[in-house]
A tleap script that builds the chain and sets N, CA, C and O, in Angstrom:
source leaprc.protein.ff14SB
mol = sequence {
  NMET ALA LYS VAL PRO GLN ARG TYR THR TRP
  VAL ASP ILE ILE SER VAL THR ILE PRO CYS
  SER ALA LEU LEU VAL SER THR VAL CYS GLU
  GLN CYS SER ILE MET LEU VAL PHE ASN CYS
  LEU HIE ASN LEU ALA PRO SER TYR LEU SER
  THR MET CYS GLN PRO VAL ALA ASP ASN ALA
  GLY CYS ARG HIE LEU GLY SER ALA ALA ARG
  GLY ASP LEU ALA VAL PRO VAL THR ARG THR
  VAL ARG TYR GLY PRO ARG SER PHE ALA VAL
  ALA GLY PRO SER ALA TRP ASN SER LEU PRO
  ALA PRO LEU ARG SER CYS HIE ILE PRO SER
  SER PHE ARG ARG ASP LEU LYS THR GLU LEU
  PHE ILE GLY SER TYR HIE GLN HIE ALA ARG
  ASP CYS CPHE
}
set mol.1.N position { 132.244 41.134 122.477 }
set mol.1.CA position { 131.599 42.316 121.957 }
set mol.1.C position { 130.378 41.993 121.152 }
set mol.1.O position { 130.482 41.153 120.258 }
set mol.2.N position { 129.178 42.606 121.393 }
set mol.2.CA position { 127.967 42.295 120.734 }
set mol.2.C position { 128.017 42.735 119.297 }
set mol.2.O position { 128.758 43.662 118.971 }
set mol.3.N position { 127.262 42.109 118.427 }
set mol.3.CA position { 127.279 42.464 116.979 }
set mol.3.C position { 126.348 43.684 116.805 }
set mol.3.O position { 125.228 43.733 117.314 }
set mol.4.N position { 126.881 44.658 116.057 }
set mol.4.CA position { 126.098 45.862 115.809 }
set mol.4.C position { 125.249 45.664 114.520 }
set mol.4.O position { 125.812 45.202 113.528 }
set mol.5.N position { 123.931 45.984 114.474 }
set mol.5.CA position { 123.115 45.761 113.278 }
set mol.5.C position { 123.731 46.460 112.073 }
set mol.5.O position { 124.520 47.398 112.189 }
set mol.6.N position { 123.344 45.970 110.954 }
set mol.6.CA position { 123.858 46.580 109.641 }
set mol.6.C position { 123.405 48.061 109.547 }
set mol.6.O position { 124.205 48.961 109.292 }
set mol.7.N position { 122.123 48.263 109.760 }
set mol.7.CA position { 121.627 49.650 109.739 }
set mol.7.C position { 121.367 50.107 111.141 }
set mol.7.O position { 120.523 49.522 111.820 }
set mol.8.N position { 122.061 51.142 111.617 }
set mol.8.CA position { 122.027 51.409 112.981 }
set mol.8.C position { 122.074 52.959 113.176 }
set mol.8.O position { 122.460 53.691 112.265 }
set mol.9.N position { 121.671 53.437 114.388 }
set mol.9.CA position { 121.766 54.764 114.783 }
set mol.9.C position { 122.712 54.836 115.980 }
set mol.9.O position { 123.121 53.795 116.494 }
set mol.10.N position { 123.058 56.005 116.424 }
set mol.10.CA position { 123.925 56.131 117.623 }
set mol.10.C position { 123.288 55.550 118.809 }
set mol.10.O position { 123.996 55.162 119.738 }
set mol.11.N position { 121.968 55.455 118.858 }
set mol.11.CA position { 121.212 54.892 120.082 }
set mol.11.C position { 121.465 53.405 120.027 }
set mol.11.O position { 121.696 52.791 121.068 }
set mol.12.N position { 121.429 52.778 118.810 }
set mol.12.CA position { 121.685 51.314 118.734 }
set mol.12.C position { 123.047 50.968 119.140 }
set mol.12.O position { 123.250 49.986 119.853 }
set mol.13.N position { 124.040 51.763 118.701 }
set mol.13.CA position { 125.445 51.489 119.065 }
set mol.13.C position { 125.622 51.527 120.551 }
set mol.13.O position { 126.235 50.619 121.112 }
set mol.14.N position { 125.101 52.562 121.233 }
set mol.14.CA position { 125.234 52.779 122.685 }
set mol.14.C position { 124.480 51.648 123.375 }
set mol.14.O position { 124.972 51.149 124.387 }
set mol.15.N position { 123.325 51.216 122.895 }
set mol.15.CA position { 122.611 50.263 123.598 }
set mol.15.C position { 123.256 48.899 123.490 }
set mol.15.O position { 123.077 48.072 124.383 }
set mol.16.N position { 124.010 48.631 122.414 }
set mol.16.CA position { 124.749 47.397 122.302 }
set mol.16.C position { 126.002 47.459 123.151 }
set mol.16.O position { 126.393 46.432 123.706 }
set mol.17.N position { 126.681 48.653 123.290 }
set mol.17.CA position { 127.872 48.786 124.023 }
set mol.17.C position { 127.557 48.856 125.508 }
set mol.17.O position { 128.252 48.263 126.333 }
set mol.18.N position { 126.452 49.622 125.851 }
set mol.18.CA position { 126.012 49.641 127.221 }
set mol.18.C position { 124.649 48.922 127.317 }
set mol.18.O position { 123.641 49.534 126.963 }
set mol.19.N position { 124.565 47.714 127.755 }
set mol.19.CA position { 123.306 46.955 127.739 }
set mol.19.C position { 122.198 47.500 128.558 }
set mol.19.O position { 121.059 47.086 128.340 }
set mol.20.N position { 122.407 48.353 129.444 }
set mol.20.CA position { 121.351 48.927 130.321 }
set mol.20.C position { 120.608 49.979 129.554 }
set mol.20.O position { 121.015 51.139 129.503 }
set mol.21.N position { 119.482 49.554 128.938 }
set mol.21.CA position { 118.737 50.517 128.106 }
set mol.21.C position { 118.043 51.549 128.942 }
set mol.21.O position { 117.818 52.644 128.428 }
set mol.22.N position { 117.686 51.315 130.157 }
set mol.22.CA position { 117.101 52.328 131.036 }
set mol.22.C position { 118.035 53.523 131.275 }
set mol.22.O position { 117.598 54.671 131.351 }
set mol.23.N position { 119.320 53.217 131.390 }
set mol.23.CA position { 120.379 54.260 131.547 }
set mol.23.C position { 120.366 55.137 130.282 }
set mol.23.O position { 120.442 56.363 130.359 }
set mol.24.N position { 120.270 54.490 129.141 }
set mol.24.CA position { 120.278 55.240 127.873 }
set mol.24.C position { 119.117 56.136 127.681 }
set mol.24.O position { 119.266 57.272 127.234 }
set mol.25.N position { 117.876 55.615 128.034 }
set mol.25.CA position { 116.715 56.423 127.925 }
set mol.25.C position { 116.692 57.590 128.774 }
set mol.25.O position { 116.224 58.647 128.352 }
set mol.26.N position { 117.193 57.470 130.013 }
set mol.26.CA position { 117.278 58.585 130.900 }
set mol.26.C position { 118.294 59.597 130.384 }
set mol.26.O position { 118.109 60.798 130.581 }
set mol.27.N position { 119.301 59.171 129.767 }
set mol.27.CA position { 120.329 60.051 129.123 }
set mol.27.C position { 119.731 60.880 128.071 }
set mol.27.O position { 119.892 62.100 128.055 }
set mol.28.N position { 119.014 60.221 127.154 }
set mol.28.CA position { 118.386 60.883 126.053 }
set mol.28.C position { 117.341 61.907 126.549 }
set mol.28.O position { 117.248 63.031 126.055 }
set mol.29.N position { 116.585 61.468 127.522 }
set mol.29.CA position { 115.561 62.416 128.073 }
set mol.29.C position { 116.230 63.618 128.790 }
set mol.29.O position { 115.708 64.731 128.736 }
set mol.30.N position { 117.287 63.412 129.403 }
set mol.30.CA position { 118.077 64.535 129.985 }
set mol.30.C position { 118.623 65.440 128.937 }
set mol.30.O position { 118.574 66.662 129.075 }
set mol.31.N position { 119.153 64.851 127.869 }
set mol.31.CA position { 119.720 65.724 126.795 }
set mol.31.C position { 118.573 66.561 126.196 }
set mol.31.O position { 118.792 67.747 125.951 }
set mol.32.N position { 117.431 66.051 125.958 }
set mol.32.CA position { 116.297 66.786 125.367 }
set mol.32.C position { 115.866 67.881 126.343 }
set mol.32.O position { 115.616 68.997 125.888 }
set mol.33.N position { 115.765 67.649 127.611 }
set mol.33.CA position { 115.336 68.718 128.491 }
set mol.33.C position { 116.420 69.808 128.586 }
set mol.33.O position { 116.077 70.990 128.635 }
set mol.34.N position { 117.691 69.456 128.614 }
set mol.34.CA position { 118.722 70.435 128.631 }
set mol.34.C position { 118.758 71.296 127.327 }
set mol.34.O position { 118.987 72.505 127.367 }
set mol.35.N position { 118.533 70.642 126.222 }
set mol.35.CA position { 118.430 71.431 124.968 }
set mol.35.C position { 117.300 72.350 124.957 }
set mol.35.O position { 117.375 73.408 124.332 }
set mol.36.N position { 116.200 71.997 125.642 }
set mol.36.CA position { 115.025 72.904 125.678 }
set mol.36.C position { 115.382 73.993 126.599 }
set mol.36.O position { 115.000 75.124 126.299 }
set mol.37.N position { 116.052 73.820 127.664 }
set mol.37.CA position { 116.527 74.891 128.608 }
set mol.37.C position { 117.409 75.818 127.828 }
set mol.37.O position { 117.245 77.034 127.931 }
set mol.38.N position { 118.400 75.274 126.997 }
set mol.38.CA position { 119.229 76.118 126.187 }
set mol.38.C position { 118.447 77.054 125.328 }
set mol.38.O position { 118.651 78.266 125.260 }
set mol.39.N position { 117.457 76.330 124.622 }
set mol.39.CA position { 116.644 77.139 123.731 }
set mol.39.C position { 115.803 78.272 124.465 }
set mol.39.O position { 115.582 79.350 123.914 }
set mol.40.N position { 115.369 77.979 125.680 }
set mol.40.CA position { 114.664 78.915 126.468 }
set mol.40.C position { 115.582 80.141 126.839 }
set mol.40.O position { 115.168 81.300 126.792 }
set mol.41.N position { 116.820 79.804 127.200 }
set mol.41.CA position { 117.737 80.861 127.690 }
set mol.41.C position { 118.252 81.711 126.487 }
set mol.41.O position { 118.754 82.817 126.684 }
set mol.42.N position { 118.126 81.194 125.275 }
set mol.42.CA position { 118.526 82.017 124.117 }
set mol.42.C position { 117.347 82.507 123.311 }
set mol.42.O position { 117.549 82.807 122.135 }
set mol.43.N position { 116.134 82.619 123.825 }
set mol.43.CA position { 114.957 82.992 123.160 }
set mol.43.C position { 114.620 82.228 121.905 }
set mol.43.O position { 114.179 82.816 120.918 }
set mol.44.N position { 114.819 80.941 121.927 }
set mol.44.CA position { 114.504 80.167 120.788 }
set mol.44.C position { 113.287 79.216 121.057 }
set mol.44.O position { 112.891 78.400 120.225 }
set mol.45.N position { 112.734 79.396 122.287 }
set mol.45.CA position { 111.542 78.582 122.736 }
set mol.45.C position { 110.404 79.437 122.968 }
set mol.45.O position { 110.547 80.650 123.123 }
set mol.46.N position { 109.169 78.809 123.004 }
set mol.46.CA position { 107.998 79.624 123.435 }
set mol.46.C position { 108.105 80.344 124.757 }
set mol.46.O position { 108.724 79.832 125.690 }
set mol.47.N position { 107.509 81.531 124.859 }
set mol.47.CA position { 107.600 82.252 126.106 }
set mol.47.C position { 107.008 81.544 127.383 }
set mol.47.O position { 107.437 81.810 128.506 }
set mol.48.N position { 106.044 80.667 127.170 }
set mol.48.CA position { 105.519 79.887 128.284 }
set mol.48.C position { 106.608 79.006 128.964 }
set mol.48.O position { 106.630 78.827 130.181 }
set mol.49.N position { 107.531 78.454 128.078 }
set mol.49.CA position { 108.597 77.566 128.620 }
set mol.49.C position { 109.692 78.480 129.092 }
set mol.49.O position { 110.300 78.168 130.116 }
set mol.50.N position { 109.994 79.552 128.458 }
set mol.50.CA position { 111.094 80.519 128.898 }
set mol.50.C position { 110.813 80.970 130.375 }
set mol.50.O position { 111.742 81.133 131.167 }
set mol.51.N position { 109.559 81.156 130.701 }
set mol.51.CA position { 109.322 81.662 132.077 }
set mol.51.C position { 109.658 80.681 133.195 }
set mol.51.O position { 109.775 81.079 134.354 }
set mol.52.N position { 109.824 79.316 132.833 }
set mol.52.CA position { 110.177 78.333 133.687 }
set mol.52.C position { 111.742 78.219 133.917 }
set mol.52.O position { 112.224 77.458 134.756 }
set mol.53.N position { 112.430 78.978 133.161 }
set mol.53.CA position { 113.934 78.890 133.230 }
set mol.53.C position { 114.406 80.303 133.520 }
set mol.53.O position { 114.830 81.013 132.609 }
set mol.54.N position { 114.342 80.708 134.745 }
set mol.54.CA position { 114.782 81.999 135.139 }
set mol.54.C position { 116.082 81.909 136.011 }
set mol.54.O position { 116.145 81.137 136.967 }
set mol.55.N position { 117.080 82.699 135.657 }
set mol.55.CA position { 118.316 82.720 136.425 }
set mol.55.C position { 118.050 83.160 137.927 }
set mol.55.O position { 117.167 83.975 138.194 }
set mol.56.N position { 118.796 82.626 138.820 }
set mol.56.CA position { 118.672 83.072 140.296 }
set mol.56.C position { 118.989 84.547 140.406 }
set mol.56.O position { 118.386 85.251 141.215 }
set mol.57.N position { 119.926 85.025 139.606 }
set mol.57.CA position { 120.250 86.441 139.644 }
set mol.57.C position { 119.154 87.371 139.340 }
set mol.57.O position { 119.219 88.536 139.733 }
set mol.58.N position { 118.108 86.917 138.636 }
set mol.58.CA position { 116.932 87.724 138.384 }
set mol.58.C position { 116.058 88.025 139.569 }
set mol.58.O position { 115.250 88.954 139.571 }
set mol.59.N position { 116.243 87.230 140.545 }
set mol.59.CA position { 115.422 87.387 141.811 }
set mol.59.C position { 116.203 88.342 142.708 }
set mol.59.O position { 117.340 88.044 143.074 }
set mol.60.N position { 115.598 89.523 143.081 }
set mol.60.CA position { 116.217 90.575 143.775 }
set mol.60.C position { 116.792 90.013 145.181 }
set mol.60.O position { 117.867 90.409 145.631 }
set mol.61.N position { 116.075 89.168 145.758 }
set mol.61.CA position { 116.506 88.722 147.141 }
set mol.61.C position { 117.684 87.628 147.072 }
set mol.61.O position { 118.267 87.250 148.088 }
set mol.62.N position { 117.967 87.178 145.845 }
set mol.62.CA position { 119.021 86.087 145.783 }
set mol.62.C position { 120.259 86.548 145.056 }
set mol.62.O position { 121.123 85.709 144.801 }
set mol.63.N position { 120.419 87.781 144.705 }
set mol.63.CA position { 121.551 88.121 143.905 }
set mol.63.C position { 122.877 87.995 144.616 }
set mol.63.O position { 123.917 87.952 143.959 }
set mol.64.N position { 122.882 87.935 145.930 }
set mol.64.CA position { 124.070 87.842 146.672 }
set mol.64.C position { 124.586 86.325 146.875 }
set mol.64.O position { 125.670 86.084 147.406 }
set mol.65.N position { 123.753 85.380 146.429 }
set mol.65.CA position { 124.068 83.967 146.639 }
set mol.65.C position { 125.116 83.497 145.680 }
set mol.65.O position { 125.284 84.120 144.632 }
set mol.66.N position { 125.819 82.461 145.960 }
set mol.66.CA position { 126.826 81.887 145.065 }
set mol.66.C position { 126.231 81.273 143.868 }
set mol.66.O position { 126.861 81.256 142.811 }
set mol.67.N position { 125.011 80.748 143.978 }
set mol.67.CA position { 124.401 80.214 142.768 }
set mol.67.C position { 124.061 81.300 141.817 }
set mol.67.O position { 124.004 81.026 140.618 }
set mol.68.N position { 123.826 82.529 142.242 }
set mol.68.CA position { 123.500 83.571 141.244 }
set mol.68.C position { 124.844 83.940 140.515 }
set mol.68.O position { 124.806 84.286 139.334 }
set mol.69.N position { 126.031 83.872 141.204 }
set mol.69.CA position { 127.308 84.172 140.603 }
set mol.69.C position { 127.659 83.088 139.648 }
set mol.69.O position { 128.292 83.377 138.633 }
set mol.70.N position { 127.295 81.848 139.894 }
set mol.70.CA position { 127.533 80.725 138.943 }
set mol.70.C position { 126.695 80.710 137.757 }
set mol.70.O position { 126.978 80.018 136.779 }
set mol.71.N position { 125.632 81.486 137.823 }
set mol.71.CA position { 124.603 81.472 136.690 }
set mol.71.C position { 123.604 80.400 136.779 }
set mol.71.O position { 123.042 80.034 135.747 }
set mol.72.N position { 123.332 79.870 137.893 }
set mol.72.CA position { 122.392 78.781 138.100 }
set mol.72.C position { 121.013 79.258 137.862 }
set mol.72.O position { 120.730 80.448 137.996 }
set mol.73.N position { 120.121 78.337 137.501 }
set mol.73.CA position { 118.751 78.698 137.313 }
set mol.73.C position { 117.932 78.347 138.525 }
set mol.73.O position { 118.240 77.404 139.254 }
set mol.74.N position { 116.879 79.121 138.734 }
set mol.74.CA position { 115.979 78.922 139.920 }
set mol.74.C position { 115.197 77.659 139.743 }
set mol.74.O position { 114.547 77.445 138.720 }
set mol.75.N position { 115.266 76.788 140.788 }
set mol.75.CA position { 114.473 75.492 140.767 }
set mol.75.C position { 113.366 75.690 141.730 }
set mol.75.O position { 113.626 75.935 142.908 }
set mol.76.N position { 112.161 75.599 141.308 }
set mol.76.CA position { 110.960 75.790 142.261 }
set mol.76.C position { 110.807 74.550 143.202 }
set mol.76.O position { 111.134 73.403 142.897 }
set mol.77.N position { 110.280 74.934 144.349 }
set mol.77.CA position { 109.972 73.958 145.338 }
set mol.77.C position { 108.641 73.256 144.894 }
set mol.77.O position { 107.678 73.881 144.452 }
set mol.78.N position { 108.682 71.878 145.055 }
set mol.78.CA position { 107.473 71.149 144.745 }
set mol.78.C position { 106.870 70.560 146.031 }
set mol.78.O position { 107.529 70.336 147.047 }
set mol.79.N position { 105.530 70.328 145.888 }
set mol.79.CA position { 104.848 69.729 147.000 }
set mol.79.C position { 104.630 68.296 146.946 }
set mol.79.O position { 104.297 67.664 147.948 }
set mol.80.N position { 104.819 67.730 145.740 }
set mol.80.CA position { 104.717 66.309 145.504 }
set mol.80.C position { 106.010 65.688 145.372 }
set mol.80.O position { 106.924 66.359 144.891 }
set mol.81.N position { 106.223 64.427 145.754 }
set mol.81.CA position { 107.520 63.735 145.580 }
set mol.81.C position { 107.435 62.910 144.239 }
set mol.81.O position { 108.446 62.709 143.566 }
set mol.82.N position { 106.267 62.468 143.899 }
set mol.82.CA position { 106.197 61.622 142.723 }
set mol.82.C position { 106.245 62.389 141.343 }
set mol.82.O position { 106.995 62.019 140.439 }
set mol.83.N position { 105.489 63.367 141.243 }
set mol.83.CA position { 105.383 64.059 139.965 }
set mol.83.C position { 106.046 65.405 139.840 }
set mol.83.O position { 106.412 65.833 138.745 }
set mol.84.N position { 106.201 66.075 140.975 }
set mol.84.CA position { 106.796 67.438 140.987 }
set mol.84.C position { 108.168 67.447 140.380 }
set mol.84.O position { 108.415 68.242 139.474 }
set mol.85.N position { 109.135 66.556 140.854 }
set mol.85.CA position { 110.494 66.603 140.294 }
set mol.85.C position { 110.514 66.255 138.817 }
set mol.85.O position { 111.479 66.646 138.159 }
set mol.86.N position { 109.608 65.602 138.263 }
set mol.86.CA position { 109.640 65.237 136.804 }
set mol.86.C position { 109.120 66.364 135.915 }
set mol.86.O position { 109.301 66.280 134.701 }
set mol.87.N position { 108.529 67.341 136.407 }
set mol.87.CA position { 108.010 68.439 135.590 }
set mol.87.C position { 109.167 69.187 135.006 }
set mol.87.O position { 110.248 69.209 135.594 }
set mol.88.N position { 108.967 69.824 133.826 }
set mol.88.CA position { 110.034 70.576 133.220 }
set mol.88.C position { 110.474 71.766 134.028 }
set mol.88.O position { 111.644 72.144 133.970 }
set mol.89.N position { 109.590 72.363 134.772 }
set mol.89.CA position { 109.909 73.530 135.506 }
set mol.89.C position { 110.991 73.170 136.628 }
set mol.89.O position { 111.719 74.064 137.060 }
set mol.90.N position { 111.095 71.853 137.099 }
set mol.90.CA position { 111.984 71.459 138.018 }
set mol.90.C position { 113.146 70.672 137.415 }
set mol.90.O position { 114.314 70.949 137.687 }
set mol.91.N position { 112.786 69.662 136.571 }
set mol.91.CA position { 113.915 68.815 135.937 }
set mol.91.C position { 114.779 69.589 135.001 }
set mol.91.O position { 115.975 69.302 134.942 }
set mol.92.N position { 114.277 70.566 134.247 }
set mol.92.CA position { 115.075 71.318 133.358 }
set mol.92.C position { 116.148 72.103 134.029 }
set mol.92.O position { 117.339 71.870 133.824 }
set mol.93.N position { 115.699 73.079 134.868 }
set mol.93.CA position { 116.785 73.883 135.657 }
set mol.93.C position { 117.675 73.000 136.413 }
set mol.93.O position { 118.869 73.293 136.472 }
set mol.94.N position { 117.208 71.903 137.026 }
set mol.94.CA position { 118.048 71.088 137.843 }
set mol.94.C position { 119.145 70.413 136.967 }
set mol.94.O position { 120.307 70.363 137.371 }
set mol.95.N position { 118.786 69.916 135.814 }
set mol.95.CA position { 119.759 69.263 134.837 }
set mol.95.C position { 120.737 70.311 134.375 }
set mol.95.O position { 121.939 70.057 134.287 }
set mol.96.N position { 120.207 71.540 134.066 }
set mol.96.CA position { 121.046 72.647 133.603 }
set mol.96.C position { 122.143 72.995 134.657 }
set mol.96.O position { 123.329 73.115 134.350 }
set mol.97.N position { 121.682 73.142 135.862 }
set mol.97.CA position { 122.612 73.502 136.997 }
set mol.97.C position { 123.685 72.416 137.286 }
set mol.97.O position { 124.749 72.702 137.834 }
set mol.98.N position { 123.362 71.172 136.897 }
set mol.98.CA position { 124.352 70.077 137.056 }
set mol.98.C position { 125.411 70.093 135.957 }
set mol.98.O position { 126.382 69.350 136.091 }
set mol.99.N position { 125.305 70.903 134.843 }
set mol.99.CA position { 126.341 70.954 133.883 }
set mol.99.C position { 127.530 71.701 134.286 }
set mol.99.O position { 127.414 72.596 135.123 }
set mol.100.N position { 128.746 71.398 133.729 }
set mol.100.CA position { 129.924 72.178 134.040 }
set mol.100.C position { 129.778 73.639 133.542 }
set mol.100.O position { 129.059 73.871 132.570 }
set mol.101.N position { 130.399 74.564 134.140 }
set mol.101.CA position { 130.384 75.919 133.723 }
set mol.101.C position { 130.788 76.224 132.340 }
set mol.101.O position { 130.129 77.011 131.661 }
set mol.102.N position { 131.929 75.589 131.855 }
set mol.102.CA position { 132.291 75.851 130.425 }
set mol.102.C position { 131.262 75.462 129.388 }
set mol.102.O position { 131.141 76.117 128.353 }
set mol.103.N position { 130.493 74.364 129.666 }
set mol.103.CA position { 129.465 73.928 128.762 }
set mol.103.C position { 128.305 74.908 128.808 }
set mol.103.O position { 127.736 75.208 127.759 }
set mol.104.N position { 127.920 75.427 129.990 }
set mol.104.CA position { 126.835 76.342 130.098 }
set mol.104.C position { 127.092 77.637 129.479 }
set mol.104.O position { 126.137 78.323 129.115 }
set mol.105.N position { 128.417 78.079 129.311 }
set mol.105.CA position { 128.731 79.343 128.735 }
set mol.105.C position { 128.719 79.335 127.185 }
set mol.105.O position { 128.845 80.390 126.563 }
set mol.106.N position { 128.562 78.114 126.552 }
set mol.106.CA position { 128.471 78.050 125.135 }
set mol.106.C position { 127.247 78.716 124.613 }
set mol.106.O position { 126.156 78.548 125.159 }
set mol.107.N position { 127.417 79.504 123.519 }
set mol.107.CA position { 126.166 80.193 122.949 }
set mol.107.C position { 125.824 79.748 121.519 }
set mol.107.O position { 124.855 80.231 120.935 }
set mol.108.N position { 126.627 78.820 120.954 }
set mol.108.CA position { 126.355 78.304 119.614 }
set mol.108.C position { 125.653 77.031 119.718 }
set mol.108.O position { 126.249 76.093 120.247 }
set mol.109.N position { 124.406 76.864 119.262 }
set mol.109.CA position { 123.561 75.709 119.412 }
set mol.109.C position { 124.228 74.405 118.951 }
set mol.109.O position { 124.136 73.405 119.662 }
set mol.110.N position { 124.883 74.378 117.810 }
set mol.110.CA position { 125.471 73.205 117.271 }
set mol.110.C position { 126.732 72.776 118.192 }
set mol.110.O position { 126.923 71.590 118.460 }
set mol.111.N position { 127.489 73.692 118.611 }
set mol.111.CA position { 128.611 73.326 119.542 }
set mol.111.C position { 128.130 72.866 120.801 }
set mol.111.O position { 128.655 71.893 121.342 }
set mol.112.N position { 127.042 73.567 121.386 }
set mol.112.CA position { 126.483 73.195 122.610 }
set mol.112.C position { 126.020 71.734 122.595 }
set mol.112.O position { 126.296 70.956 123.508 }
set mol.113.N position { 125.312 71.404 121.529 }
set mol.113.CA position { 124.647 70.074 121.485 }
set mol.113.C position { 125.744 68.992 121.364 }
set mol.113.O position { 125.617 67.949 122.005 }
set mol.114.N position { 126.761 69.186 120.609 }
set mol.114.CA position { 127.865 68.356 120.456 }
set mol.114.C position { 128.596 68.053 121.770 }
set mol.114.O position { 128.869 66.904 122.120 }
set mol.115.N position { 128.890 69.128 122.460 }
set mol.115.CA position { 129.556 69.083 123.733 }
set mol.115.C position { 128.630 68.433 124.785 }
set mol.115.O position { 129.138 67.717 125.648 }
set mol.116.N position { 127.307 68.644 124.758 }
set mol.116.CA position { 126.420 68.117 125.677 }
set mol.116.C position { 126.380 66.600 125.520 }
set mol.116.O position { 126.501 65.840 126.482 }
set mol.117.N position { 126.205 66.197 124.269 }
set mol.117.CA position { 126.141 64.735 124.022 }
set mol.117.C position { 127.435 64.033 124.509 }
set mol.117.O position { 127.353 62.909 125.004 }
set mol.118.N position { 128.566 64.633 124.388 }
set mol.118.CA position { 129.899 64.118 124.827 }
set mol.118.C position { 129.820 64.037 126.345 }
set mol.118.O position { 130.129 63.005 126.942 }
set mol.119.N position { 129.402 65.136 126.958 }
set mol.119.CA position { 129.397 65.221 128.460 }
set mol.119.C position { 128.433 64.115 128.982 }
set mol.119.O position { 128.813 63.370 129.885 }
set mol.120.N position { 127.235 63.997 128.450 }
set mol.120.CA position { 126.271 63.058 128.947 }
set mol.120.C position { 126.683 61.568 128.663 }
set mol.120.O position { 126.429 60.660 129.454 }
set mol.121.N position { 127.297 61.402 127.549 }
set mol.121.CA position { 127.771 60.017 127.295 }
set mol.121.C position { 128.896 59.595 128.191 }
set mol.121.O position { 128.936 58.452 128.646 }
set mol.122.N position { 129.819 60.504 128.455 }
set mol.122.CA position { 130.875 60.165 129.392 }
set mol.122.C position { 130.291 59.881 130.793 }
set mol.122.O position { 130.649 58.911 131.460 }
set mol.123.N position { 129.393 60.760 131.192 }
set mol.123.CA position { 128.750 60.555 132.497 }
set mol.123.C position { 127.977 59.267 132.666 }
set mol.123.O position { 128.037 58.625 133.715 }
set mol.124.N position { 127.210 58.871 131.569 }
set mol.124.CA position { 126.395 57.649 131.571 }
set mol.124.C position { 127.353 56.433 131.563 }
set mol.124.O position { 127.060 55.415 132.190 }
set mol.125.N position { 128.527 56.544 130.834 }
set mol.125.CA position { 129.425 55.476 130.723 }
set mol.125.C position { 130.013 55.181 132.085 }
set mol.125.O position { 130.051 54.020 132.492 }
set mol.126.N position { 130.492 56.229 132.830 }
set mol.126.CA position { 131.067 56.161 134.124 }
set mol.126.C position { 130.047 55.604 135.157 }
set mol.126.O position { 130.377 54.788 136.018 }
set mol.127.N position { 128.764 56.105 135.017 }
set mol.127.CA position { 127.632 55.597 135.874 }
set mol.127.C position { 127.500 54.050 135.635 }
set mol.127.O position { 127.392 53.265 136.577 }
set mol.128.N position { 127.515 53.685 134.409 }
set mol.128.CA position { 127.346 52.225 134.157 }
set mol.128.C position { 128.478 51.424 134.590 }
set mol.128.O position { 128.279 50.297 135.045 }
set mol.129.N position { 129.737 51.942 134.480 }
set mol.129.CA position { 130.835 51.261 134.994 }
set mol.129.C position { 130.821 50.999 136.525 }
set mol.129.O position { 131.170 49.940 137.046 }
set mol.130.N position { 130.368 52.107 137.183 }
set mol.130.CA position { 130.220 52.061 138.649 }
set mol.130.C position { 129.153 50.995 139.066 }
set mol.130.O position { 129.321 50.248 140.030 }
set mol.131.N position { 128.051 50.980 138.275 }
set mol.131.CA position { 127.032 50.037 138.645 }
set mol.131.C position { 127.353 48.575 138.392 }
set mol.131.O position { 126.843 47.693 139.082 }
set mol.132.N position { 128.189 48.323 137.413 }
set mol.132.CA position { 128.471 46.914 137.042 }
set mol.132.C position { 129.603 46.337 137.807 }
set mol.132.O position { 129.625 45.125 138.025 }
set mol.133.N position { 130.600 47.169 138.255 }
set mol.133.CA position { 131.763 46.659 138.845 }
set mol.133.C position { 131.817 46.898 140.276 }
set mol.133.O position { 132.782 46.505 140.931 }
savepdb mol mol.pdb
quit
């Protein structure tokens, strides 16, 4: 086991435990984008961001789809492969749609953030274990 520095944050602990720092960075970025989507859905973010996070059920032609019943967000189609999927309009709703339903139904920001961190940590840990073994 690697030695943990005297003064550390949770990022330091995870990076010592899981040496793949790129995995950690992607998890933190995903957490930030999901928290921003949560804020958009609960009217805690600016309106220009909230317009990028629209439920599928808000589209009249898509109300009958299973994704509307699950509460998924609409993910716009992009024309570019390199930059389109990285934009918040695509990455935010995609990350939100990948969350389990019980987590998406939480309405208390502090509880949601705690459960989200747990979910992402477990997912990144299992991903790291699959990649290493």
